[in-house]
C-alpha positions as CSV (number, residue, x, y, z in Angstrom):
1,X,-9.5,-11.4,-9.9
2,X,-7.2,-13.9,-11.4
3,X,-3.6,-12.4,-11.1
4,X,-1.3,-11.7,-8.2
5,X,-0.9,-8.1,-7.0
6,X,0.9,-5.9,-5.0
7,X,0.8,-2.3,-4.5
8,X,3.8,-0.3,-3.2
9,X,3.3,3.0,-1.7
10,X,6.3,5.2,-1.3
11,X,7.0,8.8,-1.0
12,X,4.0,10.9,-0.5
13,X,2.3,7.7,-1.0
14,X,2.5,6.8,2.5
15,X,0.2,9.1,3.8
16,X,-2.5,7.3,2.3
17,X,-2.0,3.6,4.1
18,X,-1.9,5.5,7.5
19,X,-4.3,5.1,10.3
20,X,-5.7,8.8,10.3
21,X,-4.9,9.1,6.7
22,X,-7.7,11.4,4.4
23,X,-10.5,9.3,3.1
24,X,-10.4,10.6,-0.4
25,X,-13.6,10.1,-1.9
26,X,-15.1,11.2,-5.7
27,X,-18.4,10.6,-7.2
28,X,-18.6,7.2,-8.8
29,X,-15.8,5.4,-7.1
30,X,-15.4,3.8,-4.0
31,X,-13.3,6.2,-0.9
32,X,-9.7,5.1,-0.8
33,X,-9.8,3.6,2.8
34,X,-12.7,1.4,1.8
35,X,-11.0,0.7,-1.5
36,X,-8.0,-0.7,0.6
37,X,-9.9,-2.7,2.7
38,X,-11.5,-4.5,-0.2
39,X,-8.3,-5.2,-1.8
40,X,-6.7,-6.6,1.4
41,X,-9.9,-8.6,1.8
42,X,-9.2,-10.3,-1.5
43,X,-5.8,-10.9,-0.9
44,X,-4.0,-8.2,-2.4
45,X,-0.5,-7.7,-0.5
46,X,0.0,-3.8,0.5
47,X,3.2,-2.9,1.4
48,X,4.7,0.6,2.5
49,X,8.4,1.8,2.2
50,X,9.8,1.7,5.5
51,X,12.4,4.4,4.9
52,X,9.5,6.9,3.2
53,X,7.6,5.8,6.3
54,X,10.4,7.2,8.8
55,X,11.3,10.4,6.4
56,X,7.3,11.3,6.8
57,X,7.9,11.1,10.6
58,X,5.7,8.1,10.9
59,X,6.3,4.6,12.6
60,X,4.6,1.3,11.6
61,X,2.1,1.6,14.2
62,X,0.8,4.6,12.5
63,X,0.1,2.0,9.4
64,X,-3.1,0.8,8.7
65,X,-3.8,-2.9,9.9
66,X,-3.3,-5.5,7.0
67,X,-0.5,-3.2,5.4
68,X,3.2,-4.5,5.4
69,X,6.2,-2.8,6.3
70,X,8.1,-3.5,3.0
71,X,10.4,-6.0,3.2
72,X,12.9,-6.8,0.3
73,X,12.9,-10.5,0.2
74,X,9.0,-10.7,0.1
75,X,8.8,-7.9,-2.6
76,X,11.6,-9.2,-4.7
77,X,10.3,-13.0,-4.5
78,X,7.0,-11.6,-5.6
79,X,8.6,-9.5,-8.7
80,X,10.9,-12.5,-9.6
81,X,13.5,-9.6,-9.5
82,X,11.5,-7.7,-12.1
83,X,10.0,-4.3,-11.5
84,X,6.5,-3.8,-13.0
85,X,5.0,-0.4,-13.1
86,X,1.2,0.5,-13.8
87,X,1.0,4.4,-12.6
88,X,-1.4,7.0,-13.3
């Protein structure tokens, strides 16, 4: 709520942010598509790797509205040159 957040999708993660992605649902949790929509509404920056998108045979037009194609300058300005990862 009080911190800037950037989410970066690469490798197989690109399939999560496509217009035709599967809406993953688990009991007790908001579905993946709804969660992405809520994050975008809160101003969270969501980026997808352009090279990974290309390798997946997809184009920027295949990406959900609001998800940005990663841009090196914007990405590194956000991280101030640091890469911080929390992954599970």
